[in-house]
MIDREN-606865 format. One record per residue: y, x, z of N, C-alpha, C in turn. Coordinates in steps of 0.2 Angstrom, whole numbers, plus 5000, padded with zeros to 4 digits. Last residue first. Example, Ala and Ser with C-alpha at 12.3 -4.5 7.8 and 13.67 -1.06 7.14 Angstrom:
<nodes>
498950645035499550685036500050645039/497250665039497850625039498450665039/
</nodes>
This chain:
<nodes>
488449825072488249895072487749905077/488749695077488349705071488049775070/489549725088488949695089488449705083/490649775080490349815084489649795086/490949655073490749705069490449755074/491349575084490749555080490549615076/492449645088491949645093491249615089/493249625077493049685078492449695083/493549485079493249505073492949575074/494249495092493649455091493249475085/495349565088494949595093494249555092/495849465079495649525076495249565081/496249365087495749345082495449415079/497249425095496649405098496049395093/498149435085497849495088497249475091/498449305082498149345077497849405080/499049265095498349235093498049275087/500149335094499649355099498949325097/500949365079500749315084500149345088/502149485077501449475076501249425081/503649545068503249525074502549505072/505249615065504549615063504149595069/506649625065506249585071505549575069/506749635047507049645054506649595059/505249665037505849625039506149645046/504049705033504649745031505349715033/503249555035503249625033503849645030/503349425040503549475044503649545041/502949325030503449305036503749365039/502149395022502649355019503149345024/501149445030501549495027502249455024/500649405045500849375039501349415036/499249465056499949465053499949425047/497749565055498149515058498849525056/496649585040496949605046497449555049/495849645027495849595032496149615038/495049675011495749685015495749625020/493549755007493949705007494549715011/492349844997492949845001493249775001/490949954994491149884995491749885000/491350104984491250074991491449994991/491750184973491150144973490950114979/492950244974492350284976491650244976/493750134970493650194965493050234967/493850074983493450044977493250094972/494750154989494050154991493550124986/495850124982495550194982494850194984/496049984984495850004977495550074977/496549984997495849964996495549984989/497750015001497350074999496650054997/498749884992498449924998498049984996/500149774987499649824986499349854992/500349594988500549664989499949714988/499749474987500249494982500349564982/497949444989498649454991499149484986/496749314989497049374986497749384989/495449255000496049244997496149314993/494349145010494449205005495049195002/494049105028494249095021494349155017/493649125041494349105040494549095032/492349145048492449095042493149075041/492549245057492449175060492549125054/492449375053493149345054493149275057/491149385050491449425055492049405057/491049305039490649285045490949325051/491849375030492049305032491649285038/491049495029491749495032491949425034/489849435022489849465029490549475032/490449385010490149335015490049365022/490849515005491349455006491049405011/489849605004490349615009490749555010/489049544993488849545000489349555005/490049454981489749514984489549504991/490549344975489849344977489649404980/491849384972491749334977491049334980/492049564969491749494967491649454973/493649634971492949624974492649564972/494749704965494549644962493749644964/496349794966495649774969495449714966/497249934957497149864960496449854963/497750094962497350044958497349974961/499350174960498750154964498450104961/500550294955500150234954499550234959/502150374951501550364955501150304953/502850414939503050444946502450434951/502750454923502450414928502550454935/504050454911503550494915503350444921/504750444895504450404901503950454904/506150464886505550504889505350464895/506950424871506750394878506050434880/508350464861507650474863507550444870/509450484849509250434853508450444855/509550594840509950594846509650544851/508950554828508550594833508850604840/509350394822509550464823509150494829/509250254822509250294816509550364817/509150164832509750204832509750244826/507850114831508450064829509050104829/506950204835507050194828507650154826/507150184849507350244846507450244839/506550054850507250064852507450134849/505150084846505550044842506350044844/504750174857504850204850505250154845/504750084867505250134867505350164860/503749994864504449964864504950024864/502650084865502850064858503550034858/502650104879502850164874503050134867/502349974882502950004884503150054880/501049964878501449914875502249944877/500450074885500450074878500950024875/500550014898500950074896500950084889/499549914897500249894897500649954896/498450004896498549954891499249934891/498450064908498650104902498750064896/498049974917498749994917498950024911/496949844912497049914913497849934912/496749694919497149724914497249794915/496049664931495649654924496049674918/496949674941496449724940496049724934/498649654935497949624937497449674936/499949764940499449734935498849704938/501549804939501049774944500549734940/502549934935502049884932501649864938/504349974936503649974939503249924935/505750094934505350024933504650034936/507250164932506650164936506350094936/508150244919507850174921507250184926/509550344916508850334919508750264921/510450424903510350364908509650354910/511550534895510950524898510950454903/512750544889512150574886511550564889/514150434889513550464892513050484888/515750474884515150444881514550474885/517050474895516550514892515950464890/517950394903518150414896517650464893/517250364914517350314910517550334903/515950484919516650464919516750404914/514550484918514950524923515650504924/513050394916513750404915514050454920/511850304925512050344920512750344919/510450194931511050234932511150284926/509450074938509750104932510350134934/508050004946508650044946508850064939/506949914943507249914950507949954950/506149804933506649864933507049854939/504449764931505049754935505549814934/503149674924503549734923504249724927/501549604929502249604928502549674927/500149494925500449564926501149564925/500049334932499949384927500249444929/500249234942499549244940499449294934/500949234956501149254950500549274946/500049194966500549144965500949164958/498249214961498949244963499449194962/497249154956497249164963497849194966/497349144942497649094946497649104953/497649264932497249254938497549204942/497749304914497949264920497449264926/498349384900497849374905498149344911/499849324893499249354892498749334897/501149284894500749234890500049264889/501649384902501549314905501149264901/501649484893501149484898501049414901/502649444885501949454882501449454887/503749454894503549394891502849394888/503649594896503549544902503349484899/504049644884503349664886503149614892/505349604884504949574879504149584881/505849684894505849604895505349574890/505749804888505349784894505349714895/506849784879506149794877505649784882/507849784887507749724883507049724881/507849914891507649864896507549794893/508149974879507449984882507349934887/509449934878509049914873508249924876/509950004889510049934889509549904884/509750144885509350114891509450034891/510650144874509850164873509550124879/511850134881511550084876510850084875/511750244889511750184892511550124887/511950344879511350334882511250274886/512750314864512850304871512150294874/512950424851512450384854512550374861/514550424843514050454847513550404849/515550354837515350414833514750444837/516150254845515650234840515350294836/517050334853516350314856515850294850/518150414853517750414847517050384848/518650394866519150374860518750374853/517750464874517650384873518150354867/517050604867517650574870517550504869/515250634871515850644867516450604870/513450654871514150654875514750664870/512150554866512650614864513250604868/510650524874511050504869511550564867/509050474882509550524880509950494874/508350404896508650394890509150434888/506950414905507550454904507750444897/506050304915506250324908506950354908/504750314926505450324925505550344918/503650204936503850244930504550264930/502250164946502950174946503150224940/501050044945501250104942501950114943/499749954954500449974953500550034950/498649814955498749884955499549894953/498449664965498649704959498749774960/496949624974497749634974497849664967/495649534983495949564977496749574978/495049484994494649514989494949544983/495349455010495649465004495249505000/494949345022494649405019494949405012/496249315035495749295030495449355026/497049365045496349365046495949335041/498249365039498149315043497449305045/498349495033498049435029498049375033/498949655034499049585036498849535031/497649775032498249755031498349675033/496449855035496649805039497449785038/495049865025495749895026496149835029/493349895028493949845029494549885030/491949925019492549955021493049895022/490149935021490749895021491349935023/489150025021489049965018489649915017/489650195017489650135022489450075018/489150335013489050265009489050215014/490250465016489550445015489550375011/491450525020491350455022490650435020/491650665017491450645024491250575025/491950695004491450725007491250705014/493050605003492550604998491950635001/494050665012493650595014493050595009/494550775005494150785011493750725013/495150714993494650764993494250774999/495950615000495350594997494850654995/497250645005496650645009496050645006/498050604994498050674996497450695001/497850464994497650504988497550584990/498350435006497650425005497450464999/499750455004499350495008498650495007/500250364994500250434993499750474997/500450234992499750254994499750324992/501850214991501450214985500750234986/502550225003502850254997502350254991/501650175013502250135011502650165005/500750275016500550225012501150185009/500950395024501350385017501050335013/499250415031500050425031500250405024/497750355039498150385034498950385035/496250355045496850335047497350385043/494650285045495150325040495850305042/493150285054493850265054494250315049/491550225056491950275054492650245053/489950205064490650175063491150235061/488250195059488850235060489450185060/486950105067487350125061487950155063/486650075080486050095075486350115068/487350115095487450105088486850125084/487650065110487050095107487050075099/489250105117488750055113488250095111/490250175122489750155127489250115123/491150185111490850245115490350235119/491650065108491050085104490750145108/492750045116492150005118491550035114/493650125108493450145115492850105118/493650055097493350125096493150145103/494349945101493649935099493350005099/495650005102495349975108494549965107/495750045089495750095094495450065100/495849915082495349965080495250015086/497049875088496449835089495849875088/497949965083497849955090497249925092/497849935069497650005072497549995079/498349805068497649815067497449885070/499649835072499249785076498549795075/500149925063499949955069499549905074/500649915050500049885052499749915058/501349765050501149815045501149885047/501549705062501149675057500949725052/502249805070501749765073501249725068/503149885063502449905062501949855066/504449875075504249895068503549915068/504149725085504249795084504049815077/503549595095503949615090504049695090/502349465098502549535100502949565094/502249295104502249345099502449415102/502449195113501849205110501749255105/503749225118503649165114502949165110/503749395117504149335119503849285115/503849575119503449515120503849455122/504149715111504449665114504049605114/504049895110503649825109503949775114/505149985101504949965108504649895107/505850005089505350055091505150045099/506849905088506249915083505749955085/507349795101507349865099506749875094/508049645093507549685098507549755096/508749605083508949585089508549605095/509249705069508749685073509049655080/509749725053510049705059509449675063/509449865042509249805045509649785051/509549995038510049945035509849875037/508550065046509250085046509650035044/507150055046507550005049508250005049/505850095034506450105038506750045041/504050065037504650065033505250075037/502750175043503150105043503750115039/501150245044501850245043502150175042/499750245046500150245052500950245050/498450135040498950185039499450185045/496650115041497350095043497850145041/494950055040495550095037496250065039/493350075045493950035046494550085044/491650055039492250105039492850055040/489950045045490650015043491150065044/488350075038488850065044489450035041/487650205028487750135030488350135035/486650355032487150315028487150245030/486750445048486450405042486950375038/486950495062487150525056486650505050/487450365073486950405070487150435063/489150375080488550345079488050385075/490750395073490350395079489650355077/492150475066491450445065491150455072/493650495057493350495063492650455062/494950575049494350545048493950545054/496750565048496150575052495550535049/498250645042497750585043497150605047/499950705045499150715045498850645045/501450805041501050735043500250755043/501850925038502250885043501950815045/501250985028501051005035501450965040/501350965015501950995018501751005026/500050905013500250975009500851005013/499350845028499750835022499850905019/497750875036498550885036498750875029/496650795044496750815037497550815036/495350815056496150805055496250835048/493950735061494250785056494950765055/493050705075493650685072493850745067/491750605082491850675078492450665074/492050515097492050525090492050595088/492050505111491450535108491450535100/493150475118492550425118492050445114/494050575116493850555123493250515123/494350565103493950625105493650605112/495150455102494550455099494050505102/496350495109495950435111495250435109/496750605102496550615109496150555111/497050545090496550595090496250605097/498150475094497550435091496950485092/499050575098498850525102498250495100/499250645086498950685092498650635097/499750545078499150575076498850605082/501050535084500550485084499850505083/501550665081501450645088500950585088/501550665066501050705070500950685077/502250605057501850565061501350595066/503950635051503250655053502950605057/504850525039504750575045504050595047/504750435029505150495028505050545034/504050325035503750375030504150435029/504250315052504550295046504250355041/503650315066503350345060503550315053/504150325080504550305075504250335068/503150265093503150325088503550295082/503050145099503550185101503550255097/501950085093502650055091503150105093/500950145101500950155093501650135091/501150095114501150165112501250175105/500849955111501549975114501650055113/499549965107500049945102500749965105/498949995119498850045114499450025109/499149875126499349945129499449995123/498549785118499249785119499549845122/497249825120497449825113498249825114/497049795134497049865131497349865124/497149655134497649695138497649765135/496249575128496749595124497249645127/
</nodes>
């Protein structure tokens, strides 16, 4: 594991918060891969301040295995850390630093295995997809997909290395982020009842969202999740300019996290109907709700009986099958028709996005062992 830790130390030192560039890290990773014989395609972001990589080694045939990781991390600015967030700290059987669990630990293990693969006699190809801007809603992988679609071929298995404590995750919910702009009429607050208060429109809309949530809680269920149904969550609401002005606009930011078996458009139709009912309740065209989709990524529901599941569980050392609460890029690969699971070192509940984020060395050892089995299998 020495080489894995050396690489992880380098990766943590790159402060690749999603708001900032990841190009220095990508330069480093590309250099590692090229030196051991990978064919590497660099995929720049539209703004050119970030990039992802597609890399491949082995025979130019279909099949093989694809390993996927993202390079960005969440911010540390409003958290209190007792260790430097962008310097790897090792103590008490753990390593600490932003991204150790989510998900530079997996990427370090992949790069160490990639170096070993350069000397291996592969009968099937090994490919890597390394992305950016996953933490802001799987944006980067979507932007990379036109290039990846023509490069990836048909691997027999895709492993997205998000933290699952090295269990094989076969499912997660999809997500859609939305914004509702609620319109009313401005006027002097002394005559407030004569105008449509946009905050009142927004408040009624939030009540409508809560009714949608109740309906979802009584609808489709998947008991593999701690919260077994689709959810609607309001995360931000704002409106008004001054206390003595009736506000003519209020904005509600909310999200849908949906079971893979429940199409997001079905839930969106419920929400649109709730908005129309709120508008009708004001009995004037001044009350209006305009909903726009900000972002979405698909869910994942790989069948438990799929070949990739038994294969991945064997590669992991029979660690077990699970589903995870958080979203990943796996659904994007699933949309390509590729067999995909999520499996990687770390515990998202314990460490993900938290101060003093850490990773058990035993998990990193298990990941190295899993990737050695994958390499042997190839």
